[in-house]
N, C-alpha and C positions, 0 to 999 in steps of 0.2 A: 165387423166382418158378415157380410151376407153369409146367412146358410149355416154359420158357426153358432152351437149353442156356448152360453158363457162357462159351463161345466168342463168345457172340452180345452180351454184355455189355464193355462197355471204358471205363477212365480215358480221357479227352478234355480237351482244352484248348482255350478259345473263342479264335478268331480273330478276328473280328468277324461285325457284323450287318449284315442285307438287310433291303429294306424290305417284303418280303411276310412278315414275320412268322416268319423263321428265323434260325437263327445258323450260321455254320461253324465247325466242332471240327477239330482236329488228332488224328488217330485213329493207332494202330502200323499200319492197313490205308489210310491215308491220309486228305485233306479229306472231310468230309461235311457234310450241310446237317440240321441238325435244328430241328425247332419249338422254339420261347422254352420253356423251361418254366413250367409252371402258370400260362398268361398265356392273355388272351384279345382280339382284335383286332376290333372290327367293322368294318365298310364306310364307317360316319360320323368314324371315327378315336376310335373309343371304345376303350378298352385299362383290363384288370385283369390285375396280375401283377406282374412285376419281373424285371429284367434283371441276370444276373452281368458283372461287369465284364470284356473281353476279357483272357485271361491265367490266367483261373481255371480250376480242372479239374473237371469235373463228369462224373457216370456217364452213360453213354448205353445205350440196349436197342433192338435191332431184333424189331419183332414186329410178322407178316403183311407182310415186305417193306419197312417204314416204321421210320425210327428215329426215337428219343423218347428224351428227356432227364430223367432221375430226379430231378434235382438237384445239386446241390453233392455232390464229394468228400468226406463228410466224416473220411475218413482223411487228406486232403493236408495238409499242419502248415502249406503255405506260405501256404494260403487263410485257415484258424482262428486263426492268433494277429494279433490288434493290439492295439498299444500294450502290448506282452508279456502280456497276459492270454489263455490258451489258452479258444479257444470250447466243449471239452466239459468242461471245469471250471467253466466258467460255467454251462452246461447245466443242470450238475448237483447247484448251489446256488442262488444266486441267481436265477438264473431259469428255475428249474424251473416256477414258480409259471404261466409264459406259455404252457406246453403241458400242457393238459388236455384229456381226452376233451369231444367235442362244441364244439371252441372253433375260430375261425376266424381266425388270426393275422396282421398284416403288421406286419413290425418293421424299423425301420433300424439302422446301426450305431451309431448315438448314444444309443439307447433308446427312442426315438420309438416309439409302438405303436397302431396301432387293432386290436381285436379285438371279435369277435361272439360269444356264447355265449348259452346258454339264461337268463342270468340279466341279460343286456340288451348293451349297446355301451359300449365306454370307447377314448379318443383320447388322443392326447399320451402323457404318463408317468405315466397315470392321472389327467391332472388333471381329464377331464371324462368324466363317466359318465352313461348314461341304467339305471339299477335299476329293471327291470322289474318284478320280486319286489313292490318294496314302493314302485313310484310315484315315484320320488325320480332327481332331475336332481342332479347333484353337480360341483361345480365348484370346483377348488382354486389355480386362477392367481392368482399376484400382482398381475396388472394386467388390465384388462379395458378395451374400447374398442370402441365399437358405431355405426355409422353405418346412420340408414335414412332414407326420404324428408322423416320426420317429425320428425326428432331425432338428436341425437349424446350420447352419453356417456362419458364417460372415468372409469373406477374405480381405484384405487389407491394406488402413492405419488405425491404430489406432483411434477412433474417441469415445468419449464423452459423456454422457449429463451434463454439468457443470452448468446449470441453476438452480436457486433453485425454490422448487414449488409455491412460490406464484408468481413468471415471466413465467411460463409458462402458453399458452395456447395451449395445442395441441388439436387436434381434430380427430386425428387417431392413429391408434396403435404403441404405440412403441415397436412392434415387427416387424412387415411386414411392416409398411406403410414408403411409397417411401418419402411421404414427411417430415416425421419425420428426414429422412439423412439431411436436410438443418438446422435442429435446434442442429445438433452435431459438437464438437468440436473437431479437429483433435488434437493430443497428439505429440511432437516434440520430440526431444533429450534432450532439457530443458523444462520439460511441463510448466513451469511459462511464457515462451516468446511465442510470436506467431509464427505459423511455416512458415518459408521464404526459397526460395529456392536460394536467393543473400544473397550477406554479403555486405552490406551497413554499413555506418557512424551511422545510426539510427537504424538499425532493422539487426542483425547478422545472417546469415546462420543457418539455424535450420531446418533439414530435419527429416519429420514424420517418426514415429515408425511403424512398420508393426506388425500385427497378424495373425494367421488362427484359429479361435475358433469355438469349435463345441458344442452344448450341444443334447446328445442323451436321448431320454423318454424312460420311462419304459411302458407308454401305449400311445394308438394314441392319438395324440395332440387334434384330432377332437373331441375325446369323453369327453374333458373340466375335465379330472381327477382332484380333488381338495386335500385337505388334510385329512387325514384318520378319523377325527371327522367329517367333511363335508360330505364323503363319505359313513361315516356311517348311518348319520340320512337319507339319501336318500334312503338306503336298508330297513329302519324303516317304512318311511313316503310315498314311492316309489315316483320316478321321475316324475315331471309333465312339460308342456313346457316349465315354466318359468326357471324352475330349470336348465333344460338341455341348453337352449340357455342361460344363465345366460352371461351380459358382465361385462370382467372385467372392473376394472377402470383403463382407457388407461392411464392416466397421473401417477400412482403412483404403477402399479406393478413390482416388480424387476423381480420375476420369467418369464414375459411375455416381458420383456425389452432386446435388442438384445444387449446394450450398457452397461450391467450389468454383469460385468465377477465374479467369484469369490464367488458368493452366492447360492450355494448348503445348501440346508435345509430340516429337515423333518419336516418343516410348509407346504413345496410344494415338497413333496416326488415323484411326476412326474420326475420332472426334477434328472435323474437317473445316470449320467454322463458328465464329463466337461474336454474336451483338448483344451489347448492353447499352440501353437508352435509361436516363434516369441519374443515379450518382453511382460511379463505380468505387465500390468497395472491396479491398482484395478478400481474401479465403479467413483471417481471423478481425477482421471488424473493422480494418484501417481505411481511412478516407485516402484516396490516392489523387495525385497532382497531374499534370499533362505527362510529366517524366514518368508515372508510376511509382513516385517516393511518394512515402509515407508524408501526409499534412499534419501538423504538431496538433490538431483539435483535440482536445481531453488530453494532449502530454504536458501541456505546459499551462501554470496557472492563470495567464492572463487570456489562455482559450479553451478554458475549463469551468463548464455551468456548475461542476461539483465543487471546486477549491477555490473557484474567485469568489469573494464574498458580495460582489458589487455585479447581480445579473444583467443588469441591463448592459454594463462596457463588456461583459462577458462576449454578448450576445452579437453587439456591435463587432466584438473581435473576430467571433466565429463567421459571423457573415464574410469577414474579409479574406478569411484562408478559403471560405466554401465555394467561392466564387474560382477559385485553382483548382477544384475539382475536374475530373473529366464526366460530361455531361453524355456523350455520345463514344461508342467505342466499337469498332469493325475489325475483325480479325480474321486470316487464313491460314491454317496451319501448315505453309507452304512446305513443301518438298521436292529435296534435290535427289540429285543422284547422288546415292552412297555406296555404289560399290555392289560386287557380287557378294559382300557380307551383309549388306544389309545391316549393317550399324548405325545408327543415328550419330551425328558428330557430337562430340564430348562437352559436355558444359562446366569442366573441371577447369580450375583456372593453372592449374598449372600442366595442363595438356598444352603440346603446341599447335593445335588447331583452334584453341577457345581465343587464344589470341592474337592468330595471324589471319591474312585472309578477310581483313574488314569483320571479322564473324561472319563472313559470306554464307557458311553451311546452316548457321543457326538462326538466321533472318528471316521476319516472317511479313509479310504484308496487313500493315495496320494503317487505320486511321482512327487517330484520337482528337476529339474537341473539347475542350474546356468551358466553362461557363461563361466567361467571357469572350469566348467566340475563338480563341484562338488554337489553331491547329497544328496536329504534329502526322506527318505522314510520312510513311518508309514503304519502299517498295524493294525489296529483295531482287539479287541478279539471280538469271537464269545458268542452269549447268550448260556446259558444252552442246549437251545432246536438247535441249530445250527449244520451245516455240521460237520463232524468228516471226514476228508481227511483218504479214505483208499489206500493200495498199487494194486490197481489194472491196468491191460490192459484192450482194449475193442474190440470188433469187431461188424460192424456191419451182421445182420440176413445174408442178402444174402451171404455175403463171405464165411462165413463156411456152410451154407446150399448148395452153388452150390457145395461143396467139398462131400456131404451126398448122394445130389440126382443129378445124369448127365441130368438131364431134367433142371433143372435150371443154367441159364447162370451166370457167377462171378457178372455181369453187370445190370442182369436183375433186374428191377424194380418189386418188387413181398409182397404181405402184408402179415403177418403171421395171424393164427385166435385171438391172443391174442396182433395185433398190436404195438407188442414190436420189435423196430429195434436195439438198443444198447444190448447188452448181454456182463456182465462183468467175468472176473475171476482172480482171486488174484495171487499176485507171492510175498507176503509176506512169508520169510522161516518158521517164526513161528506166526502165527495169531491165540493169545490166549485170546485174548478179547473181551468178549461178548457185543453188542449193545443191551440191552433192552427197552422195552418202555410197554405204556400203551396198551392194547389191542384195547381201545374201540377208542384209539387217533390214532395209527398207525398200524392197524393189518396188519402184515405181511409186512410193510414199513419200519420197522427199520433199517434192513441193505437190502442190494440188495443179490440178487442171484447168487452163481456162476455157470456160465455154466457148469462149467464140474463137481462139487460135486453134485452138485444140492440142497445146503443148504447155509443159510446167510453167508456171508462174515464176519468174524473179523476182529479186530484192532489188527495190530502187527508192525514191522519190519521185515525188509529185511533179516536178517542174523541173529539175536540172537532171542531167546524168554528173551522180555524186560521185562516179569512180574519175571523171574527167577537172574533177577540181583541181585548181591550180595545173592543170598540164603542161604550164609552161615550164614547171619545175620538174617535169618529170622527162623520162624518155619518151615521150608522145610530143614532146613541145615541136611548136611548129618549125622552129629552124633546123629542127634535127631530122623532122622528116620531110623536107622539104625534098625536092628533085633538082639537083643534086643537093644534099645537105649542106647548113650554113655554119658559121660560127656563131657562137652567143653574142658577141660583139663583130658583127659581119664588117664595119667599115675599118675595124683594125685587125688583122688576122694575128699580127704580134701582140694582142692584149694579154696581160696577165691573166687577165679573168676567166680568158678563153681556156686557161691551162688549170688552174686552180678550182670552178665551178665541174663540179660533179654530177650529172643530172640523175633525179632519185627513182626507183624501179617504179613505185607507182607510190601514191598517197592512201588511197582505199581499194582496197582487196576487191576484184574481182569474181572471186569462189569462195564459198563457205563450206566447210566440211559439217555436215548434220549428224554422221552416224559412224560409228568406227571406233577406233584406238585414236585417232588423229584427228576426232571431233573438235572443233573450234568455233562453234556457235554460240557459246555461253557470254556473259558476262553482260545481259540484256535487262533494263528492266520496263520496257515497255513502248511503245508507239503512238503519237497524239497525234490526229490529222484533225486539221483546223478548214475546211471547205471555203471559208470566208475570213474575213477582215476581223482583227482583233485589236483592242483596246487596252491597254495595259496600265493600271495609274499603282504608283508604288509610292507609301509615306515611308515615313524615317524613323529610327529608333529615336530614343530618348538620350540617350548617353554619349551617343557620336552624332547624332544625326546623319546615319548612314542609310540608304534605301537599298542596299541588294547587295547580299555577299553570294558569291559564285566559288564552289572550288571544285573542279573537277580533275581526278585520276588519269584524264587522257587529252587528247588532243579534242579542238573544235573543228570541225568537218563544215564549213559553210560555203551556200550560195545564195548570193542575193540577187532578185532581178532588177529589173529598172522600171523607174514610174515614168508618165507619158514627157516629163521633163528630160528622161533618160540619166537620171539620180536615182543609184542604188542606195546609198546611205548618204542621208542628211542628220546631222546631229549639231545640237547646241548644246555647249556646257556652261551653265553659270559661274562655276569657277576653274582651278587648275587642271591638266591634264597629266599625270602622272604614271608614263608606263614601266615597266620595269621588264626586261628580258635577258631571261640567263637566270643560275643561280642553282643551288642544291634542286635536288629531285624528292619523289616520296620515297620513303624508305621501301627496299623492295622485302621487307620480312613483313608488310601489310597483306602482299598477293603474292602468293606463289606461282602464281600464271606467269608473273614477271620478273620472277628472282634473277634472271641472269643479266636483266637491262640494267644500266649505269643508272645509280640512284645519287651520284656524287653532284660536286660541283660540277655543271655545264656552260659553258660561253656562250653569250646569249648571240642573237644572229636575227636580224631585220631585214627582210629582201622584199622590196616592191616592185612588181615588173607592170607597165603597163603600155598596152598595146598599140602602136601609134604608126597608121600606115602599113600596116604588116609586121612592122618589127616592135622590138622590146625598147622602152626606156627603163632604165634600172637606177634604182636607188637601194644602195644595198650598203649597213653596217655589220662587219661579221668580223672574225678573228684576224683576216687578212687587210684589214682595212675599211676606210668607207669610198664607194664606189658611187660615180653618178655619170649617166651614161643616158647620153641621148642620140637619136637617130638625126634630130633635129637641131637646132641652135639653143645654146643654154647662155641665159641672161641672168646677173646678177648685178642687181640693182639696190642703192641705198641713198637715201636721204641724208646721211651721215657717214660714218666710217666704214670703210670694208679693211680689217686684219688679215694679214696671211703671216702665219708664222711657223716657222719650221729649226729642227733642230739639225737636219739634214738639208737636202739642198731642194730650193725651189725651181723647178725646170718648168719650162715655156718652150712648147714645140709646137708648132704649126708652118704651112706653107708663108705666111706673111704673119710677121708679127707687129702690130699697132700699136704704139702707146698712148696715142692721143688721135680722137677724130676732130675734125674739124679743121677751123682757121685761128681760133681762138688762142693766145700764148697763154703757155702751162709751165710751169715751174717743178721739177724734179729736185728733192731735199733730200739729205741725207741727214737725222736727227743725232744728237748725242747719245750716247748711252742713259739710260733710267730715265728717259724726257719721254711720256706719254701725250696722244692725243688727246685734245681737249672735246 
């Protein structure tokens, strides 16, 4: 160094540190206080730099009556030999890439480093880097966990807490503690065997399964939102400091444990959504199939790497079972109307609610897909005061306001006086069902307002008036509303069918109550609107070669339009067509909403009514017999025989009864008993 004499540079040994940012060193001329090398200390406790350990050899220099530490004495062998690796040799080989022009480096003895250079920033052992030139963030860590106020994410090898409560001695959070990671057990392809990279005679190869799992919260995690009942008490007594800062039991909390999947529950409603990609493994290390049932991998000898002596056979058997495991899982912790008591539905087997109502109150929305690509979807029913999906389009305020006012730009941020951004308009072709409610509960909010009509949007369907489905069976039938009203069989006033047939009040209600004690808007699982054509191809199962099972708890209301040929439904059946109408119903213990409905045997009834010339042609099979009614001619023709047989009378009534038409000779014969036509 220019201007500095050799006698002003010394090799010193660090004695200790003081709180004023200096260190005391031993030199040939006695102890000297020197500033910590390459460090900065601020008045608020800020620090940048590093501390050489006491006893280390450093080089110091005196400049302008002040002593400075230049750094370690690079010639001191006792300092730079670590685990028999010489520092200077390492510097000249593997670590030379760390020391480059225009680079600021911070490096620990285990190789962990942080450096900044014109290319960007790199941290760890080159695990995390920001590449400025390529606008690239790179991360090659094997495990990644992230915790924010909105979600938690765990990605990497599947690890589970397999210890029993009596064996646990956790001192930190099971959610975000780094120490907790060391107590978790990796789960391999065979969960009963230790994970292993190599295949040896004693320990077979057993790669770790992987997952990317996320939990999303309803409320910010920092607010420590608890169960509904606990939260209710907070509003009743107020939140004090002890309640607000309540510390959960870090050893037993499932909802705040990062190694516990498939645990959404209304007992902890703040955990709102869970998603898993990879392999779904339960809290105790079991691989699950699409029904969330435990697969036998590791449980039986033939699918165990540990107990099956033929590892190749075991591997093939494990693959067979492993493809049954869930590869994608998405679940919403669906919440229902649980009453004023805010008590979640019971899950006990002997509770009435757990075995009735199709378990509706405990039903969650989920989609599970296994590794063969088979899916299982469950969509719960809404409560009586839940949403009713409407056929609507929407626009943001600025989008249409800019069309009306040239001073407003299409993408301008502008806030209207009512602070309303999204405006709806209905595209239902026939929206005829009113949504009504109690004024005190949802005054003006029973249904959204249509931005075009400025009236509440009604419930309906896109193409037909659903309330007029099969209107000829109701009190709105055309023959009843005619002026004057007519009989069903207009040409035969005395027909018995005119007396026995009772028109229905309605098939579809024209009003739904969405609030209050009489609310009846529930039991809905969603709405699908398809603006265009759909082609559906359905394969067949193996055991029965059947393509579709449909089991509906209630009636199917359907309106079918017509094509250019006037055809509403054209179907070809390669085989026989069997229809069974009538029989026992669904047990009313399954659903208490319909507990008073008849669930025993009910006679079938088939009634087809075809409008012809403004009147009805009727084909009816019911308890009172079979009716064929036509406002026109009825023709029965057969290339072979027609049999009419009755235990009672066969009556013919007409203005004229003509036995034979034409002039050809006919023979009327009476066959002896027990002789049949051939």
